[in-house]
N, C-alpha and C positions, 0 to 999 in steps of 0.2 A: 575494583568494578568505576567506569565513566557516569561521569550524572548524566549524560543519557540512557547511560541502561536504564539507571536505572527508573527513568523517568517512564520508560518503555519500558521496561517490564509493570513498573506499576497502573500503566495508562489497558493492560492488557486480558492481568490481572482484572480488573478490576469487568475489560469488557466478555472474562468468559463465566465469571458470575451473572456479568447481565443476557446477556446473551442463553446464560444453561435458565436463566427463570421466567424469560419467553417465551423458552421452547418446548418448558414448560408447558406455562400456562396455553398456549398457540395450543395445544396436541388433546394438552385433552378441555378448551374448548369451540375446537375444530370435532371434534368423538361425540363432543357436546349439544352442536348446532350440529352437526354431522354435510358443513361448510370442506369442501376439493379444495379450497386454494386456505383456508391458512393451518392448516395440514398440509402444506404446501412450504407453507411457510413457514409452521414449524420445525420444516426438514431444514432450511437457506440455514435460518437460526439457528437451527447444530451443528452446520458445515462455518459457521461461526466460532464453532469452543468446537473443533479440532484447529481448524485455523488458529486462534489463542495462540493452541497448545501448543504447534509447529511452530511459528512463530518468536516463542519464553526457550523451547530450544538455541534459536536459531539464533537473541540477542546471545545469548548465553555464549555460545561458538566465539561469533565472530566478534566478541569484547576477551578473548581470549589472551592475552600475548604471543608477539609475534617469536620464531623457532627458527630451526633451521632446513624444516621442509617448506616453512609459509612464512621470510623473508617479508614479505611485506603486511602480513595481521593478518585474518581469523575473516576482514572484512565479507566481503560474498556470501558468506553463508546465510543475507537477509535476501539478498536475492536470490537466493537459491530459497528460504522461504514462501521471499513472495509469489514463488510463482508453482511455488506447492495451495500456499490458497489459492490462486489466481483458476485451480487447472481446480481444487474438489468444491471453484463457480464454477464453471463450465461443468463438471457428470451432477449436478445437481440441480441443473438449469433443464441437460440433457432431459431428467427425469423428471421433471414439475413435467415437461410437455409432454411427454408419451403417456401420463398415466390421469394427463388434461386431453388429451386427442379423446383414449377411449373411453374414456366421458361421453365424449362432441358423437358417434356413435353406435351410443345403451339410450338402453332408456333417456325419458328426463328424468333426472332428477330433483330429493327436495326438495325447494332455500330450503338456501340456513335459517339457526337463531339469530334475534336483534346482536346479542348476547359478542361471537363472531366478527363484529359490526364495532361494538366498543371495543376487545381485546385486539386491531387490528391500528385504529383511531390512537391508542397505549401508546400500539406496536413505534409508532411514525414517532411520536416525538420525544421519547427513549433512545429514537434509533439515528434522530437526527442532533439533537443531545452530541451522544456520543462518536457518530461525525465530524460535526465542527470541535468536539475537544481533541479528535489525537489527527485531524486532520494542522487543527494552528501545531499538536508541538511534531508533527510526524516535520513537513517548515521549518519548525523552530533550529534540529535535531539531525535535519538533511537524512531521515532513517523514509528510505524503501523501505521501508517491511515495517512500518506506522502508515505511512499513506496507504497506501498498499490497503491494513486491514480497514485503514480511515469508506477508504472502496466498496468495504464493502460490504457496513453498514448501511452505505450512499442506495446503493441495487439492496439490503434490507425495508427500505423506507417503502422504497420504489413501487418494491416485487409487492409490497404491503398495504400498499395505492391503489394500487391494481386492481390487486383483492376486493378494496374496499368499491369498489368502482361494482367490481363484479357476486362481488356477496348481498347488496346493494339493487340488482339491477334482480336480478333473482330471487330475495321478497318484492319485491315492486310487480314481477310477473303474477304469483303469486295472489297478493293481493285486487291485482284487476286483471288475471287468469289471461297473462298473453303468453303464449307458450314456447313460447325465445327466449322469451326471454330467461329463461329458464336458467336453462346454458347460464348466463356470461358467470355463473360462481369455474367453471367448467375455461370460456374466452378469456375466462382473468389469471386461470394458472398458467398459459399459454403463450400472452402477455410473461409476464413474472416471470418465461420461463426464456424467453426472449432476452430481455433488455439485461440481465443475471448471465446468459454468456456471454450479453455482447462485452459488458464491465469487467471476467476472466478472460476473455482476445487483447482487451484493450492494458495489463494489470500484467502480460502474461509480453506484447510485445516495446511497455516502457522495459519493465522488469526485464527482459534477455538483454539493450544495450547498453542498462549497468554490463548487468555476466560476457559482453564485447569486450566493458575499455575501451567505451567510447569517448569521447573527447569532449573537453564542454567548448564553447565557441567561443570567438575575438570577446562576445559583453560582453561573456562573463569572464571568462579570465584576464578583463584591463586589473579590475579592484588588483589582483599580486601581479601584473609590468609594477600598475605605481607603487607598488612594491620596494621592485622590488630597482626600480629607479631614484627613490630617496634616497640610497647607500653609495656612499661613501667608496671611488674603486672601480665600478658600476661604469664601465666604459660604453658596451649597446647590448639589446640584449640578442639572441641570435637567435633562442625557442627555448617558447612556452609553451609546456601540454599539459596540460591536467587534467588526466584521468579519473573517475568516478573506482570508487573499492568501496561499496560495503556504503558502510553511510562519516566513509571521511573518504577526501581524494590526497591525490599522489597525486606532487611538480616536479616534471626532470625539466631539467632545468640546461639550459647552452650559454654562456654570456663568456665575454670580452671583455679584461681585462691590462692593463698597463702589458705590453713583453717584458721589463723594461724591467718589471718586477723582479722581488728571492720570489722561487716554492711558499716558501716561508707567509711571504704580506699576500699571491690569491690565493695562499689557503685559508687566510684570520680571515679575508672577503670578500669568500667559500659563506664558510661558519658558518658571516654575520647574516646572513643573506637565507639559509632557512631558519637558524635561529628568530629573525623578523616572521618569513612568514609561518610561522608554527606560532610563534605567539599572534602575532596580530591578528592570525583564522585560523578560530577553533576547526574549522573543524578539515586543516591542510596536517597530514601523517603524518607528512614523510615529506622530503627533502632532497632529488639528488642532481644534482649541481656540478658539472665539466665545464672547463677553464675556456679558451682561448685566446691566444698569445687579440689584441683587436690592430686591423687593417680597416685606416678607410678605405 
C-alpha cells in the first residue's frame, strides 16, 4: 500500500472516532437541553461517520494495482467516494431544513439549556482542528476525497456556529421575555441546512470535473514540460496533456526526436522521459509517450 493511502486511512479513522463521539455527545445534549439545532448538528456529525466509512472503502479500491479491466488503475474510486460524501451532505441539509421549518410554523418552543452552548463551542474547536489537519494532508497527497472530508468537517463547524447563535438567541429570549427570539434555535437549523447543501453542491461540482478527466491548465503542467525539455534527445514537445485520475496524474505526451536516429535510440529517449517524470514528480503514476520525427 502506498504511503499516501496509509496516511489517508489513519486520518479517516481519526475522523470516524471523533465524529462518532461528537454525534453521541450532541444527541444526548440535544435531548437533555431540548435544542433542535444541537440534535440537527448531531445528525450532521453522524453523516460524517458514514461518509468516512465510504472513504475507507474507496481508498482501498483506489490503491489496487492496475489490471486487465482497469489498465490505468482504480484511482477514480476516490472521486466516486467524494460524490457520495457530498450527496450525503445535501440529504442531511434538506432533512435539517424540513425539521426546522416545521418548528417555525408550530408553537414557540422552550429555550434550550446552557449546556447546549458548551457542547457546540467544544464541537467547533474539535472540527476546526480536523479540518486543518485533513486539508493539509489532502493537499500533500493530492487526495480529492480527503479534501472533501476536510470541507465536510468545516461545514460541521459552520453549522455548529450557526447553532450557537440560534441557541444563544433562544436563551436570551426566555431570559428577557422576547417571544421572537424563541425561534432562534429553529432559524439556526435552517441556516445550518443552507450551509450544508451549498458545501455539498460545490464538492459534487469539483469531484465531477475530476471524474470527467479535466486536464490540468498550462500553468499546472509547466513543471512537467520543464522536466521533459531538460532531457537530451527531446527536440520539441508537440503536446503534453496531464489528467487527474484520483489522487494521481497520468500524462499523455507527444514529442519530436531526430528522425535519423534508430528505433532503439528513440525508445531509450522515451523511456528516460517517462522515468524522470515519475521519479521527479511523485504524483505522476504513468506516462504515455508518442514519438514524432522532428521537423523545422
